[in-house]
C-alpha positions in Angstrom: -43.9 30.0 13.1 -44.1 28.6 9.5 -40.8 30.1 8.7 -39.1 28.5 11.7 -40.7 25.1 10.8 -39.5 25.4 7.2 -35.9 26.3 8.3 -35.9 23.3 10.7 -37.1 20.9 8.0 -34.5 22.2 5.6 -31.7 21.8 8.2 -33.0 18.3 9.1 -32.9 17.2 5.4 -29.4 18.7 4.9 -27.9 16.9 7.9 -29.6 13.6 7.1 -28.5 13.7 3.5 -24.8 14.0 4.5 -22.9 10.7 4.5 -20.0 9.9 6.7 -17.1 8.4 5.0 -16.6 4.8 5.9 -13.1 4.4 7.4 -11.5 1.2 6.3 -9.5 -0.4 9.1 -7.0 -2.9 7.7 -7.4 -6.5 9.1 -3.7 -6.8 9.6 -1.4 -4.5 7.7 1.5 -7.0 8.0 -0.7 -9.7 6.4 -1.0 -8.1 3.0 1.4 -9.6 0.5 2.4 -13.1 -0.8 3.0 -16.0 1.5 4.5 -19.3 0.5 3.9 -22.7 2.2 7.1 -23.9 3.8 6.0 -26.7 6.2 3.0 -28.8 7.1 3.1 -29.7 10.8 0.9 -32.8 11.3 -1.1 -33.8 14.4 -0.9 -37.5 13.6 1.7 -37.4 10.9 5.2 -36.1 10.6 6.3 -32.6 9.7 6.8 -32.1 6.0 9.4 -29.4 5.0 8.7 -27.7 1.6 11.6 -26.2 -0.3 11.5 -22.5 -1.2 9.7 -22.0 -4.5 7.8 -25.3 -4.3 4.9 -24.5 -2.0 1.5 -23.2 -2.7 1.0 -19.5 -2.2 -1.6 -17.2 -0.7 -1.7 -13.6 -1.8 -3.7 -11.4 0.7 -4.7 -8.1 -0.8 -6.0 -4.7 0.5 -9.8 -4.8 0.4 -9.6 -8.2 2.2 -9.4 -10.4 -0.8 -7.2 -13.4 -1.4 -5.8 -15.6 -4.2 -4.5 -19.1 -3.6 -1.9 -20.2 -6.2 -0.9 -23.8 -6.7 1.4 -25.1 -9.5 1.5 -21.5 -10.9 -2.3 -21.5 -11.4 -5.0 -19.7 -9.5 -6.8 -22.5 -7.5 -9.1 -20.3 -5.4 -9.9 -16.7 -4.8 -12.4 -14.8 -2.7 -12.7 -12.7 0.5 -11.1 -13.2 3.9 -11.6 -12.0 7.4 -9.5 -12.3 10.5 -10.8 -12.2 14.0 -8.1 -11.8 16.6 -8.7 -13.1 20.1 -5.3 -12.7 21.7 -1.5 -12.4 21.7 1.2 -14.6 23.1 5.0 -14.5 22.6 4.6 -11.9 19.9 2.1 -14.0 17.9 -1.3 -12.5 17.3 -3.8 -15.3 17.0 -7.5 -15.9 16.2 -9.7 -17.2 13.4 -9.3 -16.8 9.7 -12.3 -17.1 7.4 -12.0 -17.6 3.7 -14.7 -17.6 1.1 -15.0 -19.7 -2.1 -15.4 -22.2 -0.6 -16.2 -21.2 3.0 -13.3 -22.2 5.2 -12.5 -21.3 8.9 -9.5 -22.3 10.9 -7.1 -21.2 13.6 -4.7 -18.5 12.6 -1.6 -16.8 14.0 0.9 -14.2 12.7 4.3 -13.0 13.8 6.5 -10.8 11.6 7.1 -12.8 8.4 5.4 -16.1 9.5 1.8 -17.2 9.6 0.2 -20.5 10.7 -3.1 -21.6 9.4 -4.6 -24.7 11.2 -4.1 -26.2 14.6 -2.4 -29.4 15.7 -4.4 -29.2 19.0 -7.2 -31.3 17.5 -4.7 -33.7 15.7 -5.1 -31.7 12.5 -2.3 -30.2 10.4 -1.0 -26.7 10.8 0.4 -25.0 7.7 3.4 -22.6 8.0 3.7 -19.8 5.4 6.6 -17.4 5.0 6.1 -14.0 3.5 8.0 -13.7 0.2 6.7 -10.3 -1.1 
């Protein structure tokens, strides 16, 4: 009986000591890369078109980190998360959360275009085009 109890305890410790590898699921594989601001679509204001090479950039990296570059300098960097809630006309949409500082807004992506923000509440929506 003691032998059976000892073998059971050893087996129990062996199985509880094993770790499962954490599988990393990409937030959105198509999102990773560098995106440049090309237009600001205003709720109350007009649409502002920004020439290629002149807009601020977001670089979204594997590991769910981002860097915001403005005037060739790092303006912000931190972590990001995307929560998708639906899909319409090929756009996947939901909520993007950025840290440093904390910021949440509407988000949609389709191929090489993302939109951050929503004109539904009279706020601006920012259109970014993937450049890398």
